[in-house]
N, C-alpha and C positions, 0 to 999 in steps of 0.2 A: 724269474727272467732277468737277465742282465743286458742292458742296452749299451752299445758302443758306437761311437760316431767315427766314420772314416774321414780323416783329414787330408792326407796326401800320400804319395807313394812311399813305401818303406825304404829304408836304406839299402835293402837287398836289391831293389829294383835298379838302383844306380849301377850296381855291379854288372848288370846284363846289357849295358849299352853296346851297340855295335856300329860300325861305320856304315853309312848309307849314302847313296848318291847325292842326297840333298845337302850333306855336310860340305860339299864343295862350295856352297854359297855362304859359308860361315866366315867369310873373310872380312866383312865390315868395310868394304871399299866403296860402298855407296852405289854399286852397279845394280840396276834392276834385273830381276829374273825375267827373261824373255819367253813368252808363251805363245803357242799357236794352237788354236782350237779346231778339231775336226768333229763336226756334228753340232748343229745349232738348234737342237730341240730344247724343251723347257728346262731339263737338267743342265744341259750344256751352257746356255746363256744365263741361267739363274745362278746355281750354286758355283759353277766353274767360271762364270762370266761376271755378271753384275755384282753379285754378293762378294766374290773374291776381290774385285777391284775396290769395292767400298771398304772392305776390312784391311786390305794390304796394298793400297794404292802406292805407297812409298817403296814397296818391295817388288812389285810385279808390273808388267806391261804386256799388252798383246801385240804381236807382230804379224798375225794372220788369222783369218777365219775361213773355214771351209764347210760347205754343205752342198749336196747334190740338188737341193731345192733353192733356186736363186731368190725366190720371194722370201723364204724364211731367213736366208742369208742377209738380205737387205734389212729386214726387220731386226735381226740380231745385232747388226752393226749400230743401228739407231738405239736399240734398247740398252746395249752395253756402253753406248756413248764413247766409241773408240774410232780412231782414224786409220787403222791398219788396213792393208789391202785384203780383198776377199777373193775366194776361189771356189769354183764348182767342181774342181778336179784335184784329188789329193796329190797326184804326181806333180802337177804344176805348183801347188803350194810348197811341196818339199824342195823343189828346185829353186824356189824364189825367196823363201823366208830365212831369216836368221833367228834361231830360237834355241833356248836351252832345253825346252821340253815341248813335245807334241802332246796335247791332252786329247784323249779319244773318248767321245761321248755319242757315238753313232748308234744305230741299231746293233744289238749284240753280235749278230751274225757277220757284221762287217768289221768288227774289232781286229780280227787277225790280219786282214789285208793292210789296214792302216798301220798297225803296230809293226808288222814285218817290214813294210816299205820305209817306215820312219827309222827303224833300226839300221837298215841297210844304207839309208841316206846319212847316217851318222848322228841321229838324234836320240837322246834319252826320251822315255815315254812315261806318261801318267795315264792309266786307263781306268775308266769306270768299271765296276764289277758288273757282270762276270767278265773274266779275262777273255773268254771266248765260249763257244757253244758245243764243240764236240772234241773228241780225243785226237783226231787228225790235225785240226787247227791248233790244238794245244801243243802237240809235238812240234809243229812247225814254228810256233812262237818261241818255244824253248831253244830250238836249234838256231833260230835267227839271232836270239839274244847272245847265245854262246859264241857264234861266229863274228858278231859285230863288235863285241867288247863294250857295248852300251847297256843300259839298264832299263827295265820296266818296273814301275811301281804300280801296284793294284790298290785302288782307293777303297779299302775296307774301313769305312767310317765307323761302323758299330764298335770296333775294337776300342775306339778312342773315347767312348762315353764314360762318364764318371762311374756309373753303375757297373759296366763291363770290366773296368779296370779294378774296382774293388773286389769283384768276384775273382778275377785273375790273381790278385794279391793273396786272397784267402786260400785259393787252390794251390798256389805255388808254395805257400807256407804249410800245406797239408793240414789245414784246420780240422778236417774230419778224417784224416789219415789217407792212405792210398785209395784213389777212386777206383771203383770196380764197375759201376754201371750208372747210366744217366737216362732220365726221362725228359724229353724236350718237346713241348707242344706250342705251335705258333698258330695264331688265329687272325685271319684277315676278315674285316667286317664286310657287309654287303655293299658298302660304298666304295671303299678302297679296293677290296677284292674284286668287285665287278669291273672296276676300271681297267684291270689288266686284260679283260676280255673285250673291252671296247677298242683297245689299241693294238699295235703290231705285236705286242707280247703274247697275244692269243694264238699266234701261228708258230708252230714248231720250228719252221725254217728261219724265223726271224730272231726268236729269243731262246730257243732250245728248251722251252717249257719252263714253268715256275720251279721245277727241280733245279734248274740252272740259274735263271734270271733272279729269282727271289731267294731261293734256299741257299744260294752261294753265300749270302750274308750269314746264315745260321750255321752252315757247315764250317765256314771259316772261324766263327766264334768257338765252335766245338774243338776244332783242331788247335786253336790258340790256347783256349782254356786248359785243355788236356795235355798240351805240349807233346802231342803225338800225331800220327798220321793214319788214315784208314787203310785197312787190309781188304775188307769184303763188305758187300752191300746186298741185302735182300729186300726188295721193295714191292709195294702194291700201289696201284693208282687207277683212277678212271675219270671220265668226263660224264657226270651224271646230273649236273645242275644247269650249266650254261650251254652255249652252242645249240646244237640241234634238239636239246631237251626242252622244247617249248612248242606250243601249238601255233604261235604267230611270230613273225619277225619282220624287220625292215632293213634298210641299208644303213641308216644313221638316225640319231635321235632328232636332229633338226628336221622338221617337216614330216615326222613319222605319223602315219595314220593310227598307230596303236598307242599313242602317247597317253591317252586317258586311262587305259587299263593296264599299262605296263608299270610295275613297281620300280623298274630299273631305268625309267626314263630320266635322262639327265640333260638339263638345259644349259648348254655351253654358252649360249648367247649372253648370259649374265656375267661371263668372265672376259673382259675386254682383252686381257693379255693373251689368252688362248685363242680368241677369235682373230686377233692380229697376227699371231704366230702361225696358226694352223688353218683356220677357215679361209682366210684371205689368200692362202697360197695353195689351195687344193688343186688348182688347175695345172700346177707344174708336175705333180706326181700322183694325184688321185688319192692321197692319204686322208681318210676321215678320222679326226681325233675323237669324235663321238660315235664311233661305229656301233652297230647293234651287238649286244651281248649274246643274242640268240643266233648269230650268223652260222650258217651251215659249214663254213670252212674253218671254224675254230677247231683245233685238233690237239690242244694241250690238256693236261689233267686239271681237274678242279678239286680233287681230294687225293691226298698222298700220305703214305706212311712207309717207314723204312726201319730196318734193323742194320746197324753199322757196327762192325767189329774193328777195333783199333789195334795197331801193332803192339801197344802196351797192355793188351788184354781187356781194355774197357769195352763194355757193350752198351750201345746207345739205342734207345727207342725214340724215333722222331716222327712227328706228324705235322702236316700243314693243311689247314682248312681255309677255303676261299669265300665262304658265305656264312660267316658267323654274325650274330647280332652285335658283337663288340670286337674290338681289335686289341690284341695284346699277346703276351706269351708267358709261359711258366716253365721252369726247369728245376730239376732235383738231381743232386749228385749223391749217390750212395757210396760211402767210404768204409774202410775197415774199422774206423773208430766212431762213425756216426753218419749223419745225413745233413746235407745243406741244401736249402731250396730258396728260390726267389722268383719274382714275377715282375711284369710291368703292365700297367694299364688294364688290369682285370677289375671291372667296375665294382664288384662286391668286396674286393680286397683293398681298395684305396678310398681315401677320404672324400675326394671330390669327383662327382660324376662328370663325364665329358660328352660333348655333342659329337656323336659318332660320325655324322655327316661332315664335320669340320676337322675330324681327327687327323687326317693325312696332311691337310694344309698346314696345320701346326707343326707336324712332324718334319715337314720339308722346309721350315723356316730356318734361318741361321742364327736364331736367338741363343744367347749364351748365359742368360741369367737364371738364377734359381727361383722357383716358385715359393714364396714365403709360407712357412709352416708345413710344407709337403716334402716327403722323403721316400726314397726307395729303401726297401728292407731286405736283408738277407738273414735267413733263419739258420742257425747252426745248432744241432742237437746231438750231444755226445751219447754214445751207447751207455746204458745203465744210469745216465744222469736223470735227476728228477725234473729238471726244467731245461729250457733252451736259452740261447743267447741271440740277441738281435743286433745286427750291424746296420747302420744307416748311412745314406748319402743324400744330399739335397736332390730333389727332383728338378731337372733342368727343363726350361720351358720348351725348347724346340730342337730341331736338327739332330735326330737320332740320339737323344739324350745328351746333347752337347757334343756329340762325336764329330759332327761336320766341321764346326769351326775349330775344334781342337786338332783334327787331322790337318787342316790347312795351316794352322799355326805351327805345327811341327814341321810341315813342309817348307814354309817360307820364313819363319821367325825363329822358333826354338829348335834349331836343327840338331842339337845334341840331346834333346829331351826325348829319349827313346827307350822307355822302360819296357822290359820283357820283350824286346825285339818287336815293338809294336808296328813298325812300318813293314808293309807286306810287299814281297817280290813275286816273281813268277812261280816259284815253287809253292808259295802260299796260294796263289791264284789257281794253279793246277790242282792242288789237293782238294780245294773247295769244290771246283766244278766237276772233278772226276767222281765225287760222291754222287752228284746229280746225274751225270752221264751214266754211271754204273746203275743207278736206280732205274733210268729209262730202259736200259738193256735188260735189267732184271725183270721188269714188268713185261717187256716184249717176249723174252725167252723163258719166263716163269722158272727162274733159277737164281741162286746166289751168283754174284759177279765179283771176281777178284780185281782189285785196282791194277794189278800187274798185267791184266789182260788188255788194258787201255794205254799203258805208259811204260817207258823204260825206267822210270823213277822207282826206286825200291823204297817202300814205306818205312819210315823210321819209328821205332818205339819211343824214342825221346828225341825231340827236334833240337833242343838247345842244351 
């Protein structure tokens, strides 16, 4: 076995730089980037609010906050420690603010309305993933961007992790030859996985199912790693664990009569931030952040698998599980010259066990430091070789493997550091969600679904 450490991007990566809307701020004139935030949930006021201001206070400032819940809005302003005006109506905000970007962090199903209105009002947009939730909304966003001349950036933070970039480098260099097939398995544990079913994400009309809300991360990585776009999807899925699949249920965990016997009972009262943001403001919109995972109106899938055929001929087997004892993922690339595989956070494959109940909180932190003595590994094994080669990168403490802070840094600081077209636009956003949308349609109609049934975009065998 030969072990190699990954130090930085190769020289080839620099050759693939492209112009990006953020490059407009590379003037060095000292002017701050003006941001207006639509959606003041925990992701909005945390990662896109307080954490961003702490890391880039000299580069960015907020000129407006918007949310339909006035209580959350007031708390957001206090939590972020900003003095900008607040709005409960997006039209009013767009008429009033001066901003370089509108940041969209609302419920997924509302992304399209805010993105399109922002584009028509003359603003560039940064949107959380997924870009939107169905093919009609997707087409409308693409058309609005084209007509407006403005740009939408989709915040695919996983691309920016050190581990994901190393894998991209090795694939771009054809370390194991031309890739022919991929096996990709993602596991959500019973703490983080269950949390999707407590929240609005458990309703198809809000988040488009985990095929779209969660798996858009994974499909974008596949599209980016393979440098290709999907042609066809055949999928299976069902709701067999959460929702109606239980003999008892409540409305929310707080005050629930079943708390003593429910393994999924979650005491939100121990989290002051969530109590201030959500519990104190339920009277405005009726939203329970600690909703029951057994609610009868939950209608998304909790187990999913798909076969995806790419325009370059690669075949992908993908699965997502929402009630695993541990959280992590595994992927293997089969190439003409060998096989490459890697994983993250599989307990029996890493040195240090993790507290699964705290796993997601660590993941959502904005930490950027490496954990001493711990590494991610990528195994490359050439056909007919007697042994394999191991490539390593440091394991980063938080934030999607360091992807969160690195993505923001590329947006607001290192505006020309764009290896392998890492900043994502609307085509990237579309091709990731269209896999999930096709999967939903495939399950419903029990047949393979071609991407061209959903969009006028013609899938490319080679993107760049």
